[in-house]
C-alpha positions in Angstrom: 37.4 -22.0 -68.0 33.6 -22.1 -67.9 33.4 -21.8 -64.1 35.7 -18.7 -64.3 33.7 -17.2 -67.1 30.5 -17.7 -65.2 32.1 -15.9 -62.2 33.2 -13.0 -64.4 29.8 -12.8 -66.2 31.4 -12.4 -69.6 29.4 -15.0 -71.5 27.2 -13.9 -74.3 24.4 -15.8 -76.0 26.7 -17.4 -78.5 29.2 -18.5 -75.9 26.5 -20.1 -73.8 24.9 -22.0 -76.7 28.2 -23.3 -77.9 29.2 -24.5 -74.5 25.9 -26.2 -74.0 26.2 -27.8 -77.4 29.6 -29.1 -76.5 28.4 -30.5 -73.2 25.5 -32.2 -74.9 27.8 -33.7 -77.6 30.2 -35.4 -75.1 29.7 -39.0 -74.5 32.6 -39.6 -72.1 32.3 -40.1 -68.4 31.4 -37.3 -66.1 27.8 -36.9 -66.9 26.9 -35.5 -63.5 29.5 -32.7 -63.9 28.3 -31.9 -67.5 24.7 -31.7 -66.3 25.6 -29.5 -63.4 27.6 -27.2 -65.6 24.9 -27.1 -68.2 22.3 -26.2 -65.6 24.5 -23.3 -64.5 24.7 -22.1 -68.1 21.0 -22.5 -68.6 20.3 -20.4 -65.4 22.8 -17.8 -66.7 21.1 -17.6 -70.0 17.5 -17.2 -68.7 17.6 -13.4 -68.8 19.4 -13.4 -72.2 17.0 -15.3 -74.4 16.1 -12.2 -76.4 19.8 -12.1 -77.4 19.9 -15.6 -78.8 19.9 -16.0 -82.6 17.6 -18.7 -83.9 20.4 -21.3 -84.3 21.7 -20.7 -80.8 18.3 -21.1 -79.3 17.9 -24.4 -81.1 21.3 -25.5 -79.9 20.3 -24.8 -76.3 17.1 -26.8 -76.7 19.0 -29.7 -78.3 21.6 -29.7 -75.5 18.9 -29.6 -72.8 17.3 -32.6 -74.4 20.6 -34.5 -74.7 21.4 -33.9 -71.1 17.7 -34.3 -69.9 17.6 -30.9 -68.2 14.1 -30.4 -67.0 13.8 -26.7 -66.2 10.1 -25.8 -66.6 10.4 -22.1 -66.3 13.3 -21.9 -68.8 11.8 -24.3 -71.3 8.5 -22.3 -71.3 10.5 -19.1 -71.9 12.5 -20.8 -74.6 9.3 -22.1 -76.3 7.8 -18.6 -76.2 10.9 -17.1 -77.7 10.9 -19.8 -80.4 7.2 -19.0 -81.2 8.1 -15.4 -81.8 11.0 -16.3 -84.0 8.7 -18.7 -86.0 6.2 -16.0 -86.5 9.0 -13.7 -87.7 10.2 -16.3 -90.1 13.6 -16.6 -88.4 13.6 -20.3 -87.8 14.8 -22.6 -90.5 13.2 -25.9 -91.3 16.1 -27.6 -89.6 15.7 -25.4 -86.5 12.0 -26.2 -86.3 12.9 -29.9 -86.5 15.5 -29.6 -83.8 13.2 -27.8 -81.5 10.4 -30.3 -82.1 12.8 -33.2 -81.3 14.2 -31.5 -78.2 10.7 -30.7 -76.8 9.5 -34.2 -77.6 12.6 -35.8 -76.0 12.0 -33.7 -72.9 8.4 -34.9 -72.8 6.8 -31.6 -73.7 
């Protein structure tokens, strides 16, 4: 399903964040496949960060940390978007905590 959706380019910000969250939540075998699919979703979302609501942005960061996805350009853009949301008062305390955990886990 995800590979077909990626081909059709019909994934919005919520779809991407939910799929990344699901991939990060799995603990079964197939880690390489999950990481590959997650990386494709991250690449797909790089030009859509402005569309991500705060919770979705936090979910993406969390999933990247769980899967140890080290994408410097994307993580920088995500941090910049989170900083804007923080200044606007759009991040909850839980969201701030999740972002801090994700960036610390990724060694940022």
